[in-house]
N, C-alpha and C positions, 0 to 999 in steps of 0.2 A: 206644488212645484218647489216651494221653499223647503218643504220637508225632504224632498228628493235631493235638492242641492246640499242641504245640511248633511245628509247621509254620505253623499259623495265626498264632501270636504272632510268629514270625520274619517272616512276610509283613507283618503290621501294623506291626512295629517298624522295618522297613527301607524298604518300598515307599512308605509314606505320606510320610515326611520327604523322600525323594528326589524325589517328585512335587512337593512343596511348594517345593523348592529350585530347580526348573527355572524360569528367568525366562520370563515371558509372551512377551517379544519374541524369545527365542532361536529362530533358524532362520526368522524371519519377515521379510517385506519391507514397508516403509512407502512408500506411493505419495505423492509430493510433487507436487501439482497447481498449476501456475503459470498464472495467468490471462492471460498475455501471451506474446509471441514471445521467442525467445532473444536474448541480447545486452543487454537492458535491465537495470536495477538490481533489479527484482523477480526476474528470472531469475538474475542473478549472486548475489544473497543466498541464494536457494533452493539453488543448487548448492554454495555454500560451506558452508552449514549442513547440507546433506545429507551432507557429508563429516565434519563435526565432531560433530554431535549423536549419532550412533550410539555414539561412544566413551563417552558418559555415560548410556547406557541399558542396564540389566542385560540381558544376552543379545546386545547389539550387533547389532541388526537391520540389514539392507541398506536404504538409502534410494535410491529410483529417482525421478528427476525426469521429469514429463510435462507438456509445455506444452499448454495448452488455451485458446488465445486466442479472443476473441469478445465483442463488446458491452462493451468496456472492463472486462473481468474478470467480467462478469455470468454468462457461461456457466460458468466454473469455480466461481464462488460457488454457483450453483444446484446444480451437480454435488456439491460437498462437502456441501451441506445436504440434498438430496433423494435422491441416488443412492448415495453412498458408505455403507458399513455403519458403524454406530457402535462400531467395535471397536478404535479407536486406530491403525488401519493406513492411514489416509488423512488427510493434512493439506493445507491449501490456502494459497495466496498470492494473495488477491484484491486488488482496488483498495482503496486506503485511503479512497476515497470511497463504499464500498459502502453506507454508512448513508443516503446522500442519496437513492438510488433508492427505498429503503424509505420515507423521510420523505415523498417526494412521491407515493408510491403507484403507481409504475409497474407495469403489468400483468405485465411480464416477471419481476418479482421473485417468487421462490418461497421466500424465506428470511425469517427474523426474526433480526436480528443479536444479540438478547439471548439466543438459544438456542445460539449457537455455543460451542464450547470454545475460548477464547482462549488461545493459547500464549505469545505475546510478539511484540515487534517489535525489530529490531536498531538502529533509527534513527528519529529524528523528522525530518519532511520539510517544511520551509517551501518555498514555491514561488517561481518567477520567471516573468516574461513576457518572452520574447525576440522580436526583430524583425530581419529582414535589414537590414544597414547601408545597402544601396543603395536603400532605400525612403525616402520623405519623412518617415517617422515617427521622430522623434528622441526624443520624450517621450510620455508618456500624454496630455498636453495636445494634442499634434499629432493623436493618434488621435481624441480627443474633438472636435476642430475640423474633422476631415476630412469632406468631403461623400461620399466613397467609402470604405466600411469596408475594412480589410485582411482578407485571407483567412487563417484560422488552421486548422491541422490538429487532429483530435481522434480518439481511439479509441472514445469512447462517452460516455454521459451520466453515468457515475460517475467519469470520469477528470478529472485535474487540469486538462487543457486546456479541456474543456467547462465545468467548474465555474467556473474563474477568468474565462473570457470572459463568462459570464452574470452573474457578480457585478459585474464592471466595468460592464457595460451598465446594471445596476439602480442602482448607487450613484453613477455618474458620467454621467448623461444630459447631452447627447444622444449619448454615445459608442456606437458600434456596431461589432460584429465579425461577419464572415461566417464561420461555423464549418463546415468540411468534415469530416463524420464518416465512419467506416467503416474507418479505418486499423487494422490488426491489432495494432500496437505502436508505441512511441515511435520505434524505429529507422526504421520506414517513414515516419513523419511527417518525421523529419530528412532522409531522402532526398528527400522531396517538397519540402522547403524548398530543398535544393540544386538541384533541377530547376526551381524557380520555380512549382510547382503551388500552393503556399501560401507565405506569407512570414513567418509567426509561429506561436508555440506557447507555451502555458502548461504548465509542467512543474515537477517537484520539483527543488530546487537541487543536490542532491548529484551526480547524474549529469553535470550541466553542468561540474563541476570534476573529474570522475573518469573520463571515458571519451571516446573518439572518437565522433562527429566534433568534439565541442565543444572539445577541447584544440587541435586544428588551427584550428578556426574562430576561437578567441580570438587565436591568433598572427596570423592573417590579417585580423582585424577584420571577419570575415564577418557577424557579428550583434552587436547591442547588447542589453543587458538594460534594460528600461524600468522594472521594479519588482521589489521583493523583499518577501515577506509576513512575514518574520521580525520579531521584536520590535525589533531594532536593525540598522543597516547591517552587511552582511557585509564584513569587511576585504579579501576577495578581489575585491570590486567596490565600492570606497568611494564612487564617484560615483552609484551606483544608489540612488534613494530607496526607503524602505519604504512599504508601502501605508498605514500610519498617517500618514506624512508627507504623502502625496498626499491622504488624507482630510482632514487638517487644512488643507491649502492650499485644497482645494475646498469646505471647510466642509460636509462630509457630516453629516447629522443623526444623532443618537444611535440612532434606530431602524435606520438603515442599518448602523451599526457593529455593533449586536447581531446582526443577520442575518449579517453577515460573520463574526462569531465562530463561529456555528453551521456555516456553510458551510465555513469553513477549519479546522474540527476535524479534517479529514483529516490535517493536519500532525501532530497528536498520535498518530493511529493509525499513522503512519509506513509501514512495510512489514509489515503484520500477518500473523501465521500463525494459521490457524483450524483447528479440528477439528470433526468431525461432531457435531451435537446428539445427546445421549444417550450419548456416549462415557463409559465407566465412570470414576468419579472417580480411581481409582488410575492409570489410563492417562493421564489429563490431568495428574496430578501428575508422573508420570515424564517426560512430554514437556516440561512447563514446567521441571522441574529440569534436564533435558538442555539446553534452550535457555539457561537462566540460566548454567549452567556453561560452555557453549560460548562465550558472550559474554565470558567471563573468560580463555579459553584464550590463552596468549601467542602460539602459532603462528597462530591465527585473527586476532588483533589485528595481528600483523606482516603477515599476508597482505593484509588489507583496507587497512592503512596504505600498503602498497606499491602497491595499486591505486587509491589516492587516494579511498577510500570513507569517508564520515563514519560515526561510530559513536556512538550515544546510545540504548542499549537501554531498552526499557520492558517491564515484567513482564506476564504474562498476566492476573494479578489486577487490575492497574490498567486494562488494556484492557477487561476485563469491566465494571468500574465505569463507564468512559467510554461503553461501548456502551449501558448502561442510562440514563445521564444524558443523552446526546445526543438520545434519543427523547422525553425528558420536557421538552417546551418549551411555553411559553404559546401558545394558539391563534393569536394575532396574528403571532407569529414564524413558526409553521409555515405560515400562510397566505402570508406574504411569501416564504418559501423555496420553496413550491410554485409561486408565481407566477414566480419567477426561473428555476427549473429544470424547470418542467413542460412546456415546449415542446419 
C-alpha cells in the first residue's frame, strides 16, 4: 500500500509541473493569412514579422504565410473571422479599411471588427494619390475641371484606392474618377498603370518610397503625386499639398471634413494584424507581447530601414479601442459615409 501511495505521489509531484511548463505554442504552427498578393507592403510586413515574432513567443512556433487575395482583403478577413479556429494559431493581415465595408453594410461582410483579437500594427499609413505624368492632370483642380474622368485601378471596396476616389468625388464636386476594380493586389494595379490600362491610383504612402516600381518611377518622373492625406507635407515630396490644404482652398464644409476623418481612419489602423474572435485571452496576450517586442528588435528595425519601410507601431489595445470608436458615429455621418461608399 505504501509503495502504491509513493508511486502516486511521485506521479503527481513530477508529471503535473512538467505538463504546466510546456508552452502552448511549442511544436505548433501559426498560419499567417495575408489578404493580398505577394510583393506589396502587407505581404512584406507579414513575412518580416513571421520571422521575428516566434522568437518572443514561449515555445517558438513556426509561422507560415499564406496569401489569400480577393475583394480588397475581404476574403481573408472573412476567413479569419468565420473559418479559422479561435485557438491562437491563425492571424490575419486584412485591409486597413476593413471597417468601412462593415459601416456601409455590404452583404459580403461576415465579420464584426469589434470582435476581432487585435494584435497590433507596425506602421501608420497616410495615403497619396498618384497620376501618370503624361496625362493632362497636373493637380487635383485639373481632375475636378476635366470633362473626361481619369481611370484609376482598385483592388476592392475596402482598399485605399477605392476609398480615396469616392471621398474626393464627394467632397470636391464635380470631380469624377472612373474606378476599375478587380485587381488582386497593388502590384497588379501598378503594372496596369505602366501598360496604360489605368493612369492613377490611391495608395498608402510608405510603399511609394520603399519599393519598385516606384523608386524607378520617381527617377524617371513617370508619375506625379497630386495629394497627401497626412497632417503636414511629407519632406520627400514637399511640393505635394495635403488634403487639408486642398480642402481649405476649395472651401470644403465642416460636414465633409468630418466624414473624411471617418473614412481616412484607415491611416491609424495602418497594416493591422487580427486574430480570430474568441481566441483565449492568454493567447492574445502572448501574440501582442511578441508583436510589441518584435517592433523593438534591433535586427528587425535595421532590416526595415534598409528596405526603406516606415515604422510607427501601434498596440493591439489601441487598435481595439479604435475599432469600437469608429463604429460609434452619429447617424448623419454614417448616412453620408454609406452614400459615398455604398455604390
